[in-house]
C-alpha positions in Angstrom: -2.0 -60.7 15.2 -1.1 -58.3 18.0 -0.9 -55.4 15.4 -4.4 -56.2 14.0 -5.8 -56.2 17.5 -4.2 -52.8 18.2 -5.6 -51.4 15.0 -9.1 -52.7 15.7 -9.0 -51.2 19.3 -7.9 -47.8 17.9 -10.7 -47.7 15.4 -13.3 -48.5 18.0 -11.9 -45.9 20.4 -11.9 -43.2 17.7 -15.4 -44.0 16.6 -16.7 -43.9 20.1 -14.8 -40.8 21.2 -17.7 -38.5 20.1 -20.5 -40.3 21.9 -21.9 -38.0 24.5 -24.7 -38.0 27.0 -27.9 -36.4 25.6 -29.3 -33.6 27.8 -32.7 -32.4 28.9 -33.2 -28.8 29.9 -36.2 -27.1 31.5 -36.8 -23.4 32.1 -38.9 -20.3 32.1 -39.2 -17.4 29.7 -41.1 -14.1 29.4 -41.1 -11.2 26.9 -42.8 -8.2 25.4 -43.5 -7.2 21.9 -46.0 -6.0 19.3 -49.0 -7.5 17.6 -50.5 -6.9 14.1 -53.5 -8.0 12.1 -53.1 -8.9 8.4 -56.7 -8.3 7.5 -57.9 -8.7 3.9 -58.8 -7.1 1.6 -55.9 -4.9 2.6 -57.3 -1.9 0.7 -60.4 -1.9 2.9 -58.7 -2.2 6.3 -56.3 0.3 7.8 -54.3 -1.6 10.4 -51.6 -0.6 13.0 -49.2 -2.4 15.2 -50.2 -2.8 18.8 -47.3 -2.4 21.3 -47.2 -3.8 24.8 -48.4 -7.4 24.3 -46.5 -9.9 26.5 -45.9 -13.6 26.9 -44.5 -16.0 29.6 -44.3 -19.7 30.1 -42.5 -23.0 30.6 -39.9 -24.3 28.1 -38.1 -27.7 27.6 -35.4 -28.7 25.2 -33.5 -31.8 24.4 -30.0 -31.9 23.0 -29.1 -35.0 21.1 -25.6 -36.4 20.7 -25.1 -35.4 17.0 -23.4 -32.1 16.5 -25.4 -30.9 13.4 -28.9 -31.9 14.5 -29.1 -29.4 17.4 -32.0 -29.6 19.8 -35.7 -30.0 19.8 -38.0 -28.1 22.2 -41.5 -27.5 23.3 -43.1 -24.7 25.2 -46.4 -23.9 27.0 -46.9 -20.2 27.2 -49.4 -17.4 27.8 -49.3 -15.1 24.7 -51.2 -12.0 23.9 -52.2 -11.3 20.3 -53.6 -8.1 19.1 -54.7 -5.9 16.3 -55.8 -2.3 15.8 -58.2 -1.3 13.0 -58.4 2.4 12.3 -61.8 4.0 11.4 -60.1 5.5 8.3 -56.8 6.2 6.6 -56.4 9.5 8.4 -58.7 9.0 11.3 -57.5 8.8 14.9 -60.5 6.6 15.9 -59.9 2.9 16.1 -61.0 -0.5 17.5 -58.2 -2.3 19.3 -58.6 -5.9 20.4 -56.2 -7.9 22.6 -56.6 -11.7 22.9 -55.2 -13.8 25.7 -54.1 -17.2 24.3 -52.5 -20.4 25.5 -49.8 -21.2 22.9 -47.9 -24.4 22.4 -44.8 -24.0 20.1 -42.8 -27.1 18.9 -39.2 -26.0 17.9 -36.1 -27.1 16.1 -33.2 -25.4 17.9 -30.2 -25.0 15.6 -27.1 -23.7 17.4 -23.4 -22.9 17.1 -21.2 -23.4 20.2 -18.6 -20.6 20.9 -16.2 -19.6 23.6 -15.4 -23.2 24.7 -19.2 -24.1 24.9 -19.9 -21.1 27.2 -22.0 -19.4 24.5 -24.5 -20.7 22.0 -25.8 -18.6 19.1 -29.0 -20.2 17.9 -31.8 -20.2 15.3 -35.2 -21.4 16.2 -37.7 -22.7 13.6 -41.0 -24.4 14.3 -44.7 -24.5 14.4 -47.3 -23.4 17.0 -50.9 -23.9 17.9 -53.0 -21.7 20.3 -56.4 -21.4 21.9 -58.1 -18.1 22.8 -59.2 -17.9 26.5 -60.4 -14.3 26.5 -60.1 -10.8 25.0 -60.6 -7.1 25.7 -61.5 -4.3 23.4 -60.7 -0.6 23.3 -62.8 1.7 21.1 -61.9 5.3 20.4 -64.7 7.5 19.0 -64.4 11.3 18.9 -61.5 11.3 21.3 -63.3 9.1 23.9 -61.8 5.7 24.6 -63.9 3.0 26.2 -62.7 -0.4 27.4 -64.7 -3.5 27.8 -64.5 -7.3 27.7 -64.9 -8.8 24.3 -67.4 -11.7 24.2 -66.2 -14.3 21.7 -68.9 -16.2 19.7 -68.2 -19.4 17.8 -70.3 -18.2 14.9 -68.0 -15.1 14.6 -64.7 -15.9 16.2 -62.1 -18.6 15.8 -61.0 -20.0 19.1 -58.0 -22.0 17.6 -55.1 -20.6 15.7 -51.8 -22.0 14.2 -48.8 -20.9 12.3 -45.0 -20.9 11.9 -42.3 -19.2 14.0 -38.7 -18.2 13.6 -36.3 -16.8 16.2 -32.7 -15.7 16.6 -30.9 -15.5 19.9 -28.1 -16.6 22.2 -27.6 -18.7 25.4 -24.9 -17.8 28.0 -23.9 -20.9 30.0 -23.1 -20.8 33.7 -22.6 -24.4 34.9 -26.0 -26.0 34.8 -27.8 -22.8 34.0 -28.3 -21.1 30.7 -29.5 -17.5 30.3 -31.2 -16.7 27.0 -32.3 -13.8 24.9 -34.3 -14.3 21.7 -36.2 -12.2 19.1 -39.0 -14.3 17.7 -41.6 -13.8 14.9 -44.9 -15.6 15.1 -46.5 -15.9 11.6 -50.2 -16.9 11.7 -51.9 -19.0 9.1 -55.2 -19.2 10.9 -57.8 -16.4 11.1 -58.9 -14.8 14.4 -62.3 -14.1 12.8 -64.4 -16.4 10.7 -64.4 -15.8 7.0 -66.9 -13.2 5.6 -68.7 -16.0 3.8 -69.6 -17.4 7.3 -70.1 -14.0 9.1 -70.9 -11.2 6.8 -69.3 -8.3 8.6 -65.9 -10.1 9.0 -62.9 -9.7 6.7 -62.0 -12.4 4.2 -58.7 -13.1 6.1 -57.7 -12.1 9.6 -54.4 -13.7 10.8 -52.6 -12.1 13.7 -48.8 -11.9 13.9 -46.4 -11.2 16.8 -42.8 -10.0 17.1 -41.5 -10.7 20.6 -38.3 -10.1 22.5 -37.9 -12.6 25.3 -35.5 -13.3 28.3 -35.4 -16.5 30.1 -33.3 -19.3 31.6 -32.8 -23.1 31.3 -31.6 -25.6 33.9 -29.7 -28.7 32.8 -31.0 -31.9 34.3 -28.0 -34.1 33.5 -24.7 -34.1 35.4 -22.4 -33.4 32.5 -22.5 -30.4 30.1 -23.7 -31.0 26.5 -20.7 -31.5 24.3 -21.7 -32.6 20.8 -19.8 -35.4 19.1 -17.5 -34.8 16.2 -19.0 -35.5 12.7 -19.0 -39.1 11.6 -17.0 -38.3 8.4 -14.2 -36.7 10.5 -14.1 -39.7 12.9 -13.8 -42.1 10.0 -11.0 -40.1 8.4 -9.1 -39.9 11.7 -9.5 -43.6 12.2 -8.2 -44.4 8.8 -5.1 -42.2 9.3 -4.4 -43.7 12.7 -4.7 -47.2 11.2 -2.3 -46.3 8.4 0.2 -44.9 10.9 0.0 -48.1 13.0 0.5 -50.3 9.9 3.5 -48.2 8.8 4.9 -48.4 12.3 4.4 -52.2 12.4 5.9 -52.7 8.9 8.9 -50.6 10.0 9.4 -52.6 13.2 9.2 -55.9 11.2 11.8 -54.6 8.8 14.1 -53.6 11.6 13.8 -57.0 13.3 14.6 -58.8 10.1 17.6 -56.6 9.5 18.9 -57.3 13.0 18.7 -61.0 12.4 
């Protein structure tokens, strides 16, 4: 009876050894990058990347207790999107438009802990939705560049946008603080301009993409650092091995006792 109780307690201890406290993190991030318009038909529009767009905002993430699930996160950020349409294939004249947007990404944060949990290499994948709050336009004609606010009209412009995102980066951990660096691609499914069937002078498709390089930090709200639990299959295997060792030790002890009698 005592041996069975010992085995049961060992199993429970091993199965519970990986349970950890889930963690919430909050932080700030900012970055710079380039914007691009994927206008269609592509043969009609000559597009160029626009450097110098920037972003900044608040971020939150939640680490669950399971090692291979990673974390989930959400952000509220200011993000500039942009495109530049050339007047012709070899023409230096252009129309450049930069949109100011409020963007909300929802993220699955897949990470690998290294250096005794002092470094995390991560992959971000998620979705985003944004709302345009304003825009400015630069026009170059015969070497003269003019700048002016761009007035958005519902009949011509789409105020909402959405798409997918993917990012690769790393976190360096200092106690409760995490510094981060990330390269992220925003892929747009929505159009910044309404379809040409709605507004005749618009392209048939006009999604805007971004490539951003960001720096930021997180602050851990919990007292203990995040240490993900061991996989369930590994815990079950270790529990079985421990139980077998205890049974063998118990059988050996009983044999020794009988021999001594």
